[in-house]
FIGU-595069 format. One record per residue (C-alpha): z, y, x; residue in three letters. Coordinates in Angstrom, 3 decimals. Last residue first. Example, Ala and Ser with C-alpha at 12.3 -4.5 7.8 and 13.67 -1.06 7.14 Angstrom:
residues 2
pz py px residu
7.140 -1.060 13.670 SER
7.800 -4.500 12.300 ALA
This chain:
residues 360
pz py px residu
-2.542 -16.339 28.999 VAL
-3.109 -19.953 28.733 ARG
-6.063 -22.041 28.724 ARG
-4.958 -25.110 26.503 PRO
-4.700 -27.782 28.312 ASP
-4.296 -30.625 26.131 VAL
-3.460 -28.854 22.303 GLU
-0.969 -28.005 20.749 LYS
-0.730 -27.387 17.156 ALA
-1.712 -23.369 16.373 PHE
-4.115 -23.854 13.775 SER
-1.820 -26.504 12.097 ALA
0.120 -22.952 10.800 ILE
-3.097 -21.246 9.629 LEU
-4.671 -24.471 7.581 THR
-0.864 -24.702 5.849 GLU
-1.405 -20.915 4.867 LEU
-4.597 -21.876 3.864 LEU
-3.633 -24.437 1.522 LEU
-0.967 -22.587 0.137 ARG
-3.224 -19.706 -0.971 GLY
-5.566 -22.779 -2.434 ARG
-2.792 -24.041 -4.445 GLN
-1.703 -21.044 -5.991 GLU
-5.305 -19.155 -6.910 HIS
-5.174 -16.027 -4.463 SER
-7.868 -18.542 -2.456 HIS
-11.539 -17.175 -3.415 SER
-10.628 -13.606 -3.567 GLY
-7.043 -11.155 -3.105 LYS
-5.645 -14.241 -0.452 LEU
-9.248 -14.725 1.213 ALA
-9.123 -10.802 2.221 ILE
-5.907 -11.737 4.055 ASP
-6.897 -14.467 5.858 ILE
-9.798 -13.483 7.013 GLU
-8.240 -10.126 8.544 LEU
-5.735 -12.458 9.798 MET
-7.958 -14.738 12.040 LYS
-10.400 -11.353 12.823 SER
-6.557 -9.996 14.546 PHE
-5.736 -13.677 15.998 LEU
-8.462 -13.780 17.947 ASP
-7.528 -12.606 21.267 GLY
-3.887 -15.035 20.662 GLY
-5.952 -18.216 20.473 ARG
-8.062 -17.129 23.452 ILE
-5.648 -16.149 25.706 GLN
-3.231 -18.955 25.092 GLY
-0.275 -19.539 22.435 LEU
2.007 -20.890 24.757 LEU
2.204 -18.416 27.116 LYS
2.280 -16.307 24.390 LEU
5.700 -18.541 23.295 ARG
7.666 -18.131 26.987 ARG
6.730 -14.372 26.528 GLU
8.505 -14.059 23.159 ALA
11.529 -15.910 24.392 GLU
11.959 -13.417 27.855 ALA
11.087 -10.694 25.660 LEU
14.186 -11.286 23.045 ALA
16.903 -12.799 26.302 LYS
15.985 -9.383 28.132 PRO
16.242 -6.589 25.844 TRP
13.166 -4.834 24.596 ALA
12.386 -6.018 20.965 PRO
8.452 -7.032 20.482 PHE
6.936 -4.030 18.815 GLY
3.305 -4.466 20.964 ALA
4.519 -2.155 23.548 SER
7.126 -3.967 24.712 LYS
5.011 -7.354 24.752 LEU
2.351 -5.395 26.457 ALA
5.357 -4.707 29.461 ASP
6.557 -7.950 29.013 ARG
3.273 -9.633 30.005 LEU
2.836 -7.513 32.820 SER
0.366 -5.003 33.925 ILE
-1.429 -3.904 36.875 ALA
-4.484 -2.298 35.329 ASP
-8.281 -3.556 36.078 GLY
-9.844 -1.755 33.414 ARG
-10.655 -5.481 31.958 ARG
-7.110 -6.521 32.782 GLN
-5.706 -3.701 30.966 ALA
-7.524 -4.590 27.919 ARG
-6.775 -8.637 28.538 GLN
-2.723 -7.552 28.522 PHE
-3.268 -5.121 25.997 ILE
-5.279 -7.310 22.962 ARG
-2.744 -10.213 24.355 THR
0.064 -7.696 23.249 ALA
-1.377 -6.904 19.811 ALA
-1.985 -10.304 18.287 ALA
1.577 -11.733 19.220 TYR
2.870 -8.741 17.166 ARG
0.587 -9.207 14.369 ARG
1.740 -12.599 14.119 LEU
5.104 -11.462 13.641 SER
4.209 -8.851 10.626 TRP
1.263 -11.960 9.380 ALA
3.686 -13.959 8.668 ILE
5.691 -11.997 6.721 GLN
2.451 -10.035 4.391 GLY
1.913 -14.147 4.164 TYR
4.704 -15.441 2.748 LEU
4.026 -12.288 -0.063 LYS
1.171 -14.006 -0.852 GLN
1.812 -17.172 -0.958 PRO
3.839 -17.429 -3.874 LYS
7.422 -18.193 -3.124 ASP
9.427 -19.825 -5.594 GLY
12.308 -21.743 -3.959 ALA
9.925 -24.914 -3.567 GLN
7.648 -22.524 -1.421 PHE
9.502 -21.404 0.887 PHE
11.123 -25.092 1.171 ARG
7.514 -25.917 1.695 ASP
6.699 -23.483 4.715 LEU
10.030 -24.759 7.452 GLN
8.103 -28.127 6.859 VAL
4.971 -26.430 7.858 ILE
6.434 -25.221 10.738 ALA
7.885 -28.446 11.724 GLU
4.816 -30.120 10.953 SER
2.705 -27.215 13.652 SER
4.969 -27.712 16.234 GLN
3.012 -25.577 18.701 GLY
5.550 -22.525 19.792 GLU
3.204 -20.190 17.906 VAL
4.047 -22.628 14.277 ALA
7.615 -22.868 15.456 ALA
8.380 -19.070 15.731 ASP
6.821 -18.251 13.197 VAL
8.954 -20.643 11.088 LEU
12.028 -19.618 12.744 ASP
11.131 -16.150 12.013 TRP
10.469 -16.694 8.182 MET
14.087 -18.040 7.921 ALA
15.119 -14.574 9.646 GLN
13.087 -12.267 7.296 LEU
14.772 -14.858 4.271 GLN
18.188 -13.864 5.413 GLY
17.904 -10.850 6.183 GLY
15.528 -9.575 2.675 HIS
15.435 -6.048 4.004 VAL
18.720 -4.621 6.122 GLN
18.249 -6.193 8.998 GLU
14.919 -5.785 9.759 LEU
14.233 -2.877 8.320 VAL
17.332 -1.249 10.224 LEU
15.871 -2.554 13.654 GLN
11.747 -1.202 12.480 GLU
13.531 2.312 12.438 ASP
15.017 4.417 9.879 ILE
15.905 7.810 12.084 THR
18.852 10.363 10.996 GLY
18.074 13.764 9.231 GLY
21.806 12.758 7.054 VAL
23.517 10.463 8.720 GLU
21.903 6.620 8.287 VAL
22.091 4.078 5.957 PHE
21.903 5.425 2.663 LEU
18.708 6.378 3.773 ALA
17.828 2.879 3.435 LEU
17.938 2.923 -0.136 ARG
15.910 5.722 -1.096 GLU
12.884 3.834 1.382 ILE
13.745 1.139 -0.262 GLU
12.912 2.527 -3.704 GLN
9.607 4.352 -2.137 ASP
8.288 0.820 -1.274 ILE
8.776 -0.374 -4.636 LEU
6.780 2.098 -5.684 GLY
4.773 2.294 -3.762 LEU
3.431 -1.876 -4.648 GLU
1.336 -2.635 -1.695 SER
3.124 -5.309 0.038 GLY
7.192 -5.981 0.298 LEU
7.996 -7.172 3.032 LEU
4.014 -6.402 5.099 GLU
4.244 -2.381 4.225 ILE
7.810 -2.469 4.497 LEU
6.890 -3.737 8.186 GLN
4.398 -0.688 8.389 GLU
6.481 1.988 6.955 VAL
9.203 0.991 9.936 ALA
6.322 1.054 12.614 GLY
5.417 4.231 11.473 ILE
8.842 6.114 11.716 THR
11.024 7.148 9.054 ILE
13.330 10.313 8.495 LYS
15.836 11.059 6.900 ALA
16.823 13.035 3.391 GLY
14.759 11.305 1.231 HIS
12.698 13.315 -0.792 LEU
12.202 16.069 2.262 GLU
12.352 13.866 4.810 PRO
10.003 11.114 3.375 THR
6.767 12.398 2.393 ARG
5.634 12.692 6.311 THR
7.016 8.797 7.296 ALA
5.645 7.763 3.946 PHE
2.098 9.114 4.244 TRP
1.623 7.886 7.539 LYS
2.721 4.363 7.028 ALA
-0.279 4.848 3.745 LEU
-3.024 6.447 6.186 ARG
-2.006 3.440 8.710 PRO
-1.848 0.130 6.109 ARG
-5.502 1.673 4.778 ASP
-5.312 -1.394 2.397 LEU
-9.001 -3.737 2.399 VAL
-11.807 -3.114 1.160 PRO
-14.969 -6.079 1.094 ARG
-18.107 -6.196 3.001 LYS
-16.671 -5.556 6.714 GLY
-13.624 -4.014 6.514 ALA
-14.370 -0.345 4.599 LYS
-10.719 1.577 3.821 LYS
-8.392 1.619 1.035 GLU
-5.521 3.725 0.115 PRO
-2.988 2.288 -2.609 PRO
-4.629 3.094 -5.720 ASN
-3.874 6.382 -7.696 CYS
-7.661 7.832 -8.092 GLU
-7.225 11.850 -9.504 ILE
-10.274 12.654 -12.053 GLN
-10.191 16.499 -12.040 LEU
-12.770 17.860 -14.959 GLY
-16.324 19.273 -15.119 PHE
-19.012 17.740 -12.735 GLU
-16.557 14.237 -12.512 ASP
-15.667 14.361 -15.616 CYS
-19.518 14.282 -16.261 LYS
-20.087 12.039 -14.267 LYS
-17.295 9.749 -15.648 TYR
-17.842 10.666 -19.238 LEU
-21.907 8.811 -18.424 ARG
-20.272 6.055 -17.027 THR
-21.247 4.502 -13.112 ASN
-18.303 5.258 -12.415 SER
-15.921 2.961 -14.173 PRO
-12.684 4.592 -14.635 TRP
-9.791 1.104 -14.900 ARG
-6.272 1.760 -15.358 ASP
-6.110 5.266 -17.290 VAL
-4.149 8.059 -18.392 GLN
-6.037 11.070 -19.761 LEU
-4.532 14.216 -19.650 VAL
-5.866 16.974 -21.420 LEU
-4.932 20.092 -20.535 VAL
-5.444 23.619 -23.160 GLY
-6.948 26.552 -23.205 GLY
-10.014 27.033 -20.380 THR
-12.564 25.107 -22.473 ARG
-15.468 23.986 -20.414 LYS
-18.040 22.852 -23.604 ARG
-19.066 20.400 -22.030 GLU
-15.870 18.779 -21.346 LEU
-14.937 18.563 -24.684 PHE
-18.820 17.144 -25.768 LYS
-17.962 14.541 -23.257 GLU
-14.833 13.608 -25.758 LEU
-15.926 13.721 -28.514 GLU
-18.653 11.216 -27.501 ASP
-15.829 8.268 -25.959 ARG
-14.039 8.858 -28.489 PHE
-13.621 4.862 -29.120 LYS
-13.830 3.585 -25.839 THR
-11.867 6.463 -24.521 ILE
-8.649 5.847 -26.904 PHE
-9.139 2.016 -25.926 SER
-8.229 2.882 -22.321 ASP
-5.724 6.072 -23.125 ALA
-2.379 4.112 -21.826 GLU
-0.427 7.521 -21.637 GLU
-2.515 10.869 -23.193 LEU
-0.579 13.736 -21.860 VAL
-1.278 16.848 -23.530 VAL
-0.523 20.598 -21.516 LEU
-0.547 23.598 -23.750 ARG
-1.891 27.127 -21.796 ARG
0.841 29.894 -22.053 GLY
0.723 30.015 -17.658 SER
3.747 30.983 -17.583 GLY
5.051 28.303 -19.665 GLY
6.207 28.244 -23.748 PHE
4.899 29.598 -27.082 LEU
1.833 27.057 -25.874 SER
-1.533 27.686 -28.400 MET
-2.663 24.894 -30.095 THR
-5.929 23.947 -29.017 ASN
-4.914 21.076 -26.643 VAL
-2.252 18.986 -30.037 GLU
-4.940 19.469 -32.074 ASP
-7.803 18.286 -30.609 ALA
-5.229 14.975 -29.666 VAL
-4.181 14.384 -33.462 ASP
-7.716 14.705 -34.601 ALA
-9.379 12.070 -31.578 TRP
-6.959 9.831 -33.428 THR
-3.665 8.380 -31.258 ALA
-2.401 5.278 -31.610 VAL
-3.581 2.799 -28.566 SER
-3.759 6.067 -26.632 GLY
-0.068 6.215 -27.150 SER
1.064 10.441 -26.755 LEU
3.293 12.797 -24.963 LYS
3.292 16.371 -26.194 ALA
4.533 19.063 -23.986 TYR
8.590 21.061 -23.740 PRO
9.333 23.159 -20.606 VAL
12.619 22.164 -19.584 ASP
10.923 20.761 -16.379 ALA
10.582 24.264 -15.143 ASP
8.266 24.354 -11.670 LYS
4.844 25.342 -13.345 GLY
3.665 24.619 -16.832 LEU
-0.057 23.481 -15.262 VAL
0.542 23.003 -12.082 GLY
3.690 21.405 -12.319 SER
2.491 18.925 -15.273 THR
-0.752 18.044 -13.055 VAL
1.954 17.368 -9.952 GLN
3.986 15.516 -12.183 GLU
1.047 13.303 -13.323 GLY
-0.455 12.379 -9.654 ALA
3.090 11.544 -8.679 LEU
3.228 9.081 -12.228 ARG
0.485 8.107 -10.912 ARG
0.756 7.061 -7.742 LEU
3.726 5.577 -8.987 PHE
2.303 3.088 -11.291 ALA
-0.665 1.762 -8.947 ASP
-3.879 0.600 -11.019 ARG
-5.871 3.328 -10.986 GLY
-6.778 6.477 -12.821 PHE
-5.169 9.935 -13.465 LEU
-7.725 11.451 -15.590 VAL
-7.510 15.704 -15.945 VAL
-8.938 17.388 -18.693 VAL
-9.474 21.405 -19.020 ALA
-9.482 21.415 -15.334 PRO
-5.797 22.363 -13.232 ILE
-6.430 24.728 -10.287 SER
-5.646 23.490 -6.711 ALA
-2.542 24.558 -4.756 ASP
-1.133 20.510 -4.310 PRO
-5.069 20.178 -3.344 ASP
-4.966 16.336 -3.607 LEU
-6.182 14.186 -0.485 ASP
-3.474 12.104 -1.168 PHE
-4.165 11.242 -4.588 TYR
-7.591 10.607 -3.682 HIS
-10.403 12.778 -5.715 HIS
-12.995 13.140 -7.495 THR
-13.829 16.721 -8.368 ASN
-17.320 16.138 -6.714 SER
-18.923 19.312 -5.555 MET
């Protein structure tokens, strides 16, 4: 049975073996995973001491001495040693670590914190068999040949943990908006949720409207204006507005997150309307827009309906696949700033007014 798990799938009551590897690029998840392992070894008492060493300077003798020293504190009596930035340490002492794992020790616990942890190494396979490996990356799912961020899973995780930690509820939609606005840096999202919880009563709900009002409000309004101009076919005006963001120092990846959030609602409304038509169900454009998350007040719905008609069924129906392609390109072939900028400008130009376009 594999002993490698994503942090989201980790059993909080799982026993802690002699070696634990925390790997991945998200420092926030690594911290949470480290706290869970610490609690599993030392108990709930935060005052129980443990050793923390730097992997860049520690030797195998240092680590072995610490791990083999019996702890005089904590309910389990096990010694906990945390080796931070352990990548270089693992390179130097790979053989010693493999032998340590094979002994299946039940005394002290060694925690290795690393950024990269290749699965094709013998040490990885031994740790998967005898130790515990916890992946600390934002959750991903397959989309074609490349994995993409699993937004629904991430949103559900934040919605589940927020009431207990921050004293407020948060809707899935609000979390999804934060992901669009802030990216996939989980610690930053968590900090923003903690701040937003101050704006609601204890036990109250953080909703999409609060996120829109409180998170980068001025820039958001400018971005909405940009997307509205683009959807209406005013490509030149939208590109001028986009240029202002670049002049202010914003990067394509950040700007695309905000653009995509607005466009995704138009894409969802188009898909909802088309599916209803195929089923033979009677549905109005405004009902589709409300289902897609547009504000329900009459003036906002009227404006959204007008823009959706200008967008048309063909372009609206293609939006989801087009946005996925752009998201993947910005993380790979178009990650350079100038190439990313060209990609966003091309997206905006694709909404330019056409002669006799098909309407919704």
